[in-house]
N, C-alpha and C positions, 0 to 999 in steps of 0.2 A: 474896481479893485483899487485899494489904497496901499501904496508902498511906503514903508517907514524905514529909515536908516537907524539902526540901533547901536552902531559902533561895535564894541566888543560883545560877543555872544555870551550873555550871562543870564542866570535865572531871574535876576531882579528886573530884567527887561520884559519878562513874560507876564501875561495877565493871570489872575487867579483861575479863570476857566481853563487856560492852557496848561496850568500846573496841576489840575485836579484829575485824579483817576477815579473812574466810576466802577465799583464792583458790580459784576453782572449777576451775582447770586443774591436773591432776595434774603433778607434776614428773617429769623423765625418770628412767627406771629404768636401772640399770647392766646393759646387755645386750651380750653379745659379738656380733661379726660371725658370721654363720652361713654357712659355706663348703662343708661336706662333701657336700651334695647338688648342688652347683653344676655339676660337670663329669660328672655321671652320663649314661649312655646310658639315657634314660627311655623305658619301654615300657608305656603304659597298655593295659588290655584291657577289653572290654565285659562286662557282666553275662552270666552263664551261658556263659562261654567256658572254664570250668575253674578249678581252684584253684591249679595250679602252672604256672609259665612255664618253658619250656626254650629255652636258647640253644644253637646248633650252630655249630661251627667246623670247616672242612675243613683238614687238615694240608697245608702247602705242598708242592708237588712239587719234586724235585731237578731241576737242569738236565739236559737230555737231550743229552749230549756224545758219544754213540756215533754214528758216521756210519751212515746207512742203507745197506743192501746192496741192490743192484739186484734187483728182483723179489721181495724178501723183506719181509713185513710184520712189523715188530717187535712185541714183547710189549706189551700194553696196560698202562696205569698202574693201580696199586691205590691207591685213595683211602681215607683214614682220617678218620672223623668223631669229634669230641669234643663232648660236651654238658655244659652247666652248667645246673642247675635252681635255682629260687628260689620259695619259697612266701610270699606276702605275708600280713600279718595286720592286724587292726584295733587302733588305739590312740586314746585320747581322754580327755577330762576335762571337768569342768563345775563351775559355781558357782551357789549359790542367792542370790537377791536378795529381801529381804523387801519387802512392800508399803510399809511405813512408810519404809524407807530410800529406795526409789525415788521416793516421792511427797513426802517431807518433808526428805530430805537435800539438801545444797547441791551435790553432785556429780552429773554425768550418769553415774550409776554403771553403767548397763548398757553404755554406750559404753566407759567406762574398763575394765570387766571384760572386755569383748570384745577390746579391744586387748591386754590382758595374756594372755588365753587364746590369742589369735592368735600371740603370740610364743612361748608355750609349745608350740603345735603345730609351729611352725617349728623350735624347739630340739629337740623330740622327734625329728623327722625327721632333724635334723643329727646327733644323738648316735647314733641307730640306724645311720646310714650310717658314721659315724666308727668305731664298734666293729668293723664288718665289714671296713672298709678296713685298719685297723691290724692286724687278725688275719690278713688274707689277702695282704698285700703281700710283695714280695721285700725281705728285711731287709738293710740296710747299716748297720754300726755304726761310729761315728766313730772315726777314727784306727786303723781295723782291729782294734779290740778283739775279744777272742775271743767274748764274749757280752754280752748286756745286763746281766747280773749283775756284771760287772767294769768297767762304765763308771765312770770317775772324774770328779771335778769339773773336771778339765782337758780332758776330751774334749768340747769345745764345738763348736758349728756354725761352720764356716769355709767359705770359697768353694770350697776344694778338694773338700769333701764334695758340694757342688752339682754341680761339674764331673764328679765320679765318678759321681753318680746319672744325669746326662744321658748320660755315656759309656755306661753300662750300658743305658739305654733305647734309645739309638741302636744298640748292638750287638744288642739284642733286636728291632730293627726296629719299635719302638713309634712310632706317628705322633703328632705334636703336635696340639694342639686348635685346630681352625679358628676357633672362636668367640672366641679371644683372640689372633688374628693368627698362627696356626701356631706357637704356643709351647707348651711344657710348663707346667703349673700347679704351684705349690708352696704348700702351706698350712702356716703356721708360727706359733708362739706369739710374743707380744711379747718375752718373754725371749730367744728365739732371734733375733728382729729386732735386739735390742740387740747381741748378739755379732757378728752378720753384718755390720751396717753399720759396726762398729768394726774389722772385718778390713781390714788394710792394702791388700790387693788390691782389695777393693770400693771403698774410699776412692779409690784411684788411678783406677779405672774411672770413678767419679763425677766426679772433678775434671777428667778429660780428655774426658769425653763431651760435656758441654754446660755452659754457665755455670750456676751454682746458681740454681734457680728451679723453677717448676711443671713444666717440660718435662724437667728433669734426672732421669734414671731412679734416682738414688740419693738425691738430696736432696729428693725429693718428700715426700708424707705417708705414707700407709699402704701404698703399692704401688710396686714398681719392677721393672725387667727386667734380668736379667743371665744370660749364657750361654744365651740362647734360652729362658729361664724367666721367667714372670711370677709374682710373689710376692703372696700374699694372706694377710693377718694375721688371726688370730682367737685371742682368749683362751680359746676353747672347744677349742683344739688339745689333743691328748691328752697328759697327764702321768701317768707311771706312778710313783706315790709310793714312795720308798725301794727302787726296783727295781735301782739300781746298786750300786757298791761301798759298803759301809757303809750309810749312809742317804741316798745321792745319789739325787735324783729324776731320772728319765730322761724326756726329751721325744721325741715322735715327729713328725718333719717329713716330710710326704708330697710326693713328686714324681710327677705324674700325667700319663699319656699317654692318647690317644684310645681309647675303648671298653675301658678298664681295668676298669670296674665298671658295673653297671646298677642301676636302681631300677624296680620294677614295682608295679602296683597297679590297682585299679579306676578307670576313667575317672570323673573328678569327685571322686575321693577321694584322689588323690595330691597331697600338699602341695607346691605349686610352690616352686622356689627363689626366695627374695627376699633383698635385701641384709641386712636384719636387724640392723643396728648401732644404737647409741644414736641416738635421735630419728627412727628410721625405723619406720613403722608396718607391722606384719605382720598380715594377716587370714588366718584359716584357710580352707582350700578349702571347708569346710562348717561354717558357724556355725549352730548350732541354738538358736533362741530359743523358749521356751515361755512364754506369757503367764500371768498369774495365774489366768485362768479355767480353766486346765488342772489346777489343784490344789485341788479340793474346793470346797465351797459358800462358804467364807469368803474366798477369793481372797487368801490371806495372803502368798504368795510366788510368784516366777517363777524360771526357770532359764535360764542361758546355757551352751552346751556346744560342743565341737568333736569331730570324728572324722576320722581318716585311715585309709587302707588302704595299707600299704607293705611291700615286701620289698626287700632289697638283697643283692647278690652280687658278688664279684670275678670278672670274666670271664676275665682273663688276668693272673696275678701278674707276668709278665714286663714288663707295661706300667705297673707301679705300684711305686715304690720307697719304703720306709719307712726314713728316716735316723734312727737312735736315737743320742741324744747327751745330754750334760749342758748346763746353762746357767750362766754365771758368776753370774747373778742368781737362780738357782734355789735350792732347799733342798738344800744340800750338807754339812750338819753333823749 
């Protein structure tokens, strides 16, 4: 120990470390809204029920417009069954916490790591679903461009594209989602939000719908309703880097109908949809904490982990539209 005489006790005699207070609460992380598992047809199954789940659809019968002949039994109908299969798999991650950090650090480190891992579990489920939805949806390219590779910087998201997607869903007899008031759902990027709310038609709808305020479907915050579609914003929306003309990034905006896709997995291991935005805590469906006593005679560290079991599949591409477009605020150079 070194003893130092400092004379008068004043702050200027203390080191920076002695004058620094450490806040014990972690600051918010920049975390996108997680939307892609939100509108799934979720089908959990119990242990030892098999490894692959199969969905079956019967083809609709045509109208029977031929009049019956007296005393004659008409031919019976021939039904066609279509099946879709999906095989879930396990995903997970973990972190190690040393005994010294847990006992002598100023943070509630196990809780903080658990929160971070929980969001990781939710984002993993979100990205897994997003990948399958984008790959399996019916494609609609902005301004009727020939392909994604020729999408130009000017082919941005406008209200007409939303109308066209809804028209196609209605032609395909896709039903809207009951859980959001019998509307279709749209998941889009903040860059797409910027273009859409600046569309003159959207502005006109917002101005004439209600006075600006919380109830106004355009001038609200992150969500609004137009053309029987409810919009959900996420910076986790898919961007295909340099996929358009030149080096234009293409954005994928999904318009979703009922039973367009499914998520399956073992009961108790399917990560449930949670809001997942900044300052919203997500906990994984299964948080695995192993204490120090599980790791050898010295008890030098513990672990925190999560694990999910998930598979995702497009059930009917006719009920799911992927609008491919550029954004004025995107990378277009």
